[in-house]
C-alpha positions in Angstrom: -0.2 -0.1 -0.1 1.2 3.1 -0.9 1.3 6.4 1.4 -1.4 9.2 0.9 -0.3 12.3 -1.0 -0.5 14.5 2.2 1.8 11.7 4.2 4.4 12.3 1.3 4.3 15.9 1.6 4.9 16.1 5.2 7.9 13.7 4.8 9.7 15.7 2.4 12.8 17.4 3.7 12.5 21.7 4.1 15.6 22.1 2.4 13.6 20.8 -0.6 11.4 23.7 -0.5 14.3 26.4 0.2 15.7 25.0 -3.0 12.8 25.5 -4.9 12.2 29.1 -3.7 16.2 29.6 -4.8 15.4 28.4 -8.1 12.2 30.7 -8.7 13.9 33.8 -7.4 17.1 32.9 -9.6 14.8 32.2 -12.7 12.9 35.3 -11.8 15.7 37.6 -11.9 16.8 35.8 -15.5 13.5 36.9 -17.0 15.3 40.0 -17.3 17.9 41.8 -19.4 21.2 41.0 -17.0 24.4 42.5 -17.3 27.1 39.5 -16.1 30.6 39.1 -16.5 32.3 35.7 -17.4 32.7 34.2 -14.0 29.5 34.7 -13.2 28.3 32.7 -16.3 30.2 30.0 -15.3 28.5 29.7 -11.8 25.3 28.6 -12.7 26.3 25.6 -15.3 28.6 24.8 -12.8 25.9 24.6 -10.0 23.5 22.3 -11.8 26.6 20.4 -13.0 27.2 19.4 -9.6 23.4 19.7 -8.7 22.9 16.7 -11.4 25.6 14.9 -10.8 24.8 14.6 -7.1 21.3 13.5 -8.2 22.5 10.5 -10.4 24.9 9.3 -8.2 22.7 9.7 -5.1 19.9 7.8 -6.9 22.1 5.4 -9.3 25.7 5.6 -9.0 27.8 7.6 -11.7 29.9 4.5 -12.8 28.2 2.6 -15.5 25.5 3.2 -17.9 23.9 5.7 -15.4 26.7 8.1 -16.1 27.0 7.2 -19.4 23.9 8.1 -20.0 24.6 11.4 -17.7 27.5 12.4 -20.2 25.4 12.0 -23.2 22.6 14.1 -21.8 25.2 16.9 -21.0 26.8 16.5 -24.6 23.1 16.6 -26.2 22.5 19.5 -24.3 25.5 21.3 -25.0 25.2 20.6 -28.8 21.5 21.6 -29.2 21.7 25.0 -27.1 25.0 25.3 -29.5 23.1 24.7 -32.3 20.0 26.8 -31.4 22.4 29.5 -30.7 20.4 30.5 -27.5 20.2 33.1 -25.9 20.5 35.2 -29.3 21.4 38.8 -29.4 24.3 39.0 -26.6 26.1 42.2 -26.4 29.2 42.5 -24.9 30.4 45.8 -23.5 34.0 46.5 -23.5 34.0 49.3 -21.3 32.3 47.5 -18.3 33.6 44.1 -19.5 30.0 42.7 -19.1 27.7 40.7 -21.1 24.3 42.1 -21.7 22.0 39.0 -22.0 18.2 39.6 -22.9 16.0 38.2 -20.2 14.0 34.6 -20.9 12.0 32.6 -18.6 13.7 29.4 -20.7 16.2 29.3 -17.6 13.4 29.2 -14.8 12.1 26.3 -17.0 15.4 24.5 -17.2 16.0 24.9 -13.4 12.8 24.1 -12.4 12.9 21.2 -14.8 16.2 19.6 -13.3 14.2 20.2 -9.8 11.3 18.3 -10.8 13.6 15.4 -12.0 15.3 15.3 -9.0 11.9 15.1 -6.8 10.7 12.7 -8.7 13.6 10.6 -8.9 13.8 10.8 -5.1 9.9 10.2 -4.3 9.9 7.1 -6.7 12.7 5.4 -5.3 11.6 6.3 -2.0 8.7 4.4 -2.6 10.6 1.8 -4.8 13.7 1.6 -3.9 14.7 -1.4 -6.1 14.0 1.0 -9.1 17.5 2.2 -8.7 19.0 -1.2 -10.2 16.8 -1.4 -13.2 18.7 0.4 -16.2 15.4 1.0 -17.9 14.5 3.8 -14.8 18.0 5.0 -14.3 19.3 5.5 -18.0 16.5 7.6 -18.7 16.8 10.1 -15.6 20.5 9.9 -15.8 20.5 11.1 -19.4 17.8 13.7 -18.4 19.8 15.3 -15.7 22.5 15.6 -18.0 20.5 17.3 -20.6 19.1 19.7 -18.7 22.8 20.3 -17.4 24.1 20.6 -20.5 21.6 23.2 -21.8 22.9 25.3 -19.3 26.3 25.0 -20.3 25.5 25.1 -24.1 24.2 28.8 -22.7 26.8 29.8 -21.4 29.5 28.8 -23.9 27.1 30.8 -26.4 27.1 33.8 -24.3 30.9 33.8 -24.2 31.1 33.4 -27.9 29.9 36.8 -28.1 33.2 38.4 -26.6 35.3 39.8 -29.3 38.2 37.6 -30.3 41.4 38.1 -27.9 39.5 39.2 -24.7 40.1 36.7 -22.3 37.0 35.1 -20.7 37.9 34.9 -17.3 39.0 37.9 -16.4 36.4 39.6 -19.1 
């Protein structure tokens, strides 16, 4: 017998709701045009790569097929964003050494996607711990974690590509 939805909700750790709040605030901020330095651009993809790696490792382990699926998802996410050239219309301001990134709701959607995946995998594994050992469960979740994280990495690469040649990305 499965627990009632209210019972499930009462057992969710409070930090999960704090993470969701931080995601919402961060996503809303990214809906407006933003000026950022190169270092700030790499923070968000790095955080999501760590978060998704943690999700895959905690649920299935990063070794074997889940780890390979995660890496493949990252590659697909980067490739897709590079091909789409999103976000477009990024400008680089040499005087301030800032990238001007147009506002978009897409980052919020991507962040909510990763959060939802982590939540869904955590909940389903709490109810059915044996799922972790099933490749047909572990591989799609792992690939999806990688895909979302790779999308953030691809976005950062696209933004950094807006700087003029000869300008160092890290010090920009």
